[in-house]
Each structure stands twice: as structure tokens, then as C-alpha cells.
Steps between C-alpha positions, in 0.01 A plus 500: 500500500125482548202401291334796328123526498345647184172687471326682214807709414697360205858457622759244609788525747858453376557136411805492728256513792355156423516233768759223459249281320428777250164616638488879466143612563148383570165641401384747242317373194565362153409804295697523177685815609634325810592185309693693234689694769582169670650347187694815419646476851586129484211402728233236439181388681474144624265379771251232595219691671310825441780738608765591240858431599776677307842342451848589383733215597877513524635322305253514213426207269541594136576369153728668250352401162840412353549248782182307422566126516317281248528124540546264204147367540356852497707594195340207321151620592584851387635376167184300445277797590324259736255768613337807350646804672308832489533790745233724650215308338331375819639693800201445729495131414867472594471676836191295589689179422792620711253560784367144475834326455600273793803624694705230676550591863240778490142487623376752247603781269581870535306565178168617640223691324664837579821382332308382195310829469809721546729309268230473236477880514880521470468278194251744348749779576778314317714404801387142578571236237431134452666223302298190417555156357219318323457152367202370302300814574556486878720723713732260683745744661595861537638780710442867574696793636575870477714666231648839583783643292752223436395305810247219533357405837374143493190433709377145450471213255298182462520173312236244415737286300859392548747773395225744400592778744871443437434534126313827559776629727785423260322633192397818679845565648649463151238741366567751779873480435445573132291799612782642713400384848808483724371335817215275617394537864404148614412628849476177700761224482404166347720212392308492173604855406853445626527206260410743221780737592357728769743614770527711812644853482540767773202731538717806434599354162136426420394857587780634282377286212154650547645849462713412200210338317245768590246276667 
């Protein structure tokens, strides 16, 4: 196995050639054509400098919508309709808030201006979506990601108020499930998402799910 270097050509090596940590390739750009090919292949960009890094870890971290875990306290908030919950009303606002959100244990964010420009264009094309929670006229939480076929690839979320991002996540997963989505790619492990039902699955199973659900 070796690290593949990308150039202007739009392609990716087989995901089985990723390094043990999941890193598959470096370089290229964030044009929409390359990003869409990446998601269709089970690959996502994640980096902390100016050079794109492309990942496909084994195992992958995913959530099956029917395995979503909702705590008693969150069920109470949902029953009360504690927040207003629209989707795709303020995509750029959401991604900008995700960029500015503090990340424990991280010096910065991978959401740079190139990411914002490319994903905003994907939103205009109908692939990138946002879910938002509002209270008293202010956006207090939200998330964004990519929808392709019956797959959703989660990118990032933010919260300015306790439980706001969790509320957005739960409501949106329920909405996606009602819409036929079969799998949520959570990409990078977090205890927070594990507490909501996310789990590890072998990369080969993840790639098979991509094919079955026409990502």
C-alpha cells in the first residue's frame, strides 16, 4: 500500500488501497465533480491545511436510521417541539457556523473557504443539504451533509445551545428515514454519535451499501 497523489485528473484509486488509518490519497482539488465521485466511492475529504486529504477508513462509522437512540430527555424536547426545525433554509449560515464552532482537542477546522464554496455549490445543485434548529428567531444549531440516492453523508454540525445539534440530528435522521434513506455515513468516530446509535461496520459492507442504495 502507498499513498496516491492526485492531480487535475478526476479519479480515485480503489478504496482497498487506503493506508491502515484510512488515508487513500492526497492532492487534487474540491471541484464538485471530484467531490461527487468521492462520495459515490465511499471517500470523503478531511484535512487541516491547504492540501486535500481523501479518506476511506476500515471499519467505517455509520448509523442505520432504525437504530437511532433517543434518550428520555430528548424525547421530551421532541414532544414539546422545543425548537423550530426547517431544512435547507439557511445552508450557508449553517456551514459558516460549523466552521466557527470550537472543536475540543483540535486547533482549528477543516472547513476552509474552499470547502464552503464547493459545498455551497453542491447545495445549489441539490446534493448538499442542511437541517437547522431555531429559537426566538435565532439559529442555535444545525448540520449539513450530502444526500445521494438513499445515502446521507454527514459532514458537520454545530450547537449554540444545549441539545440543539442533537435535536437537529434526531429530527433530520427521522425525516431521512421517512424519505427512504438506508444509511448515514458518520465518517469520523465520536462518542457523541455513538451514544445516538452510530456503529462501526467493515469497509466492504459500507461499499456494498453504497452500491445497493445507488449513491
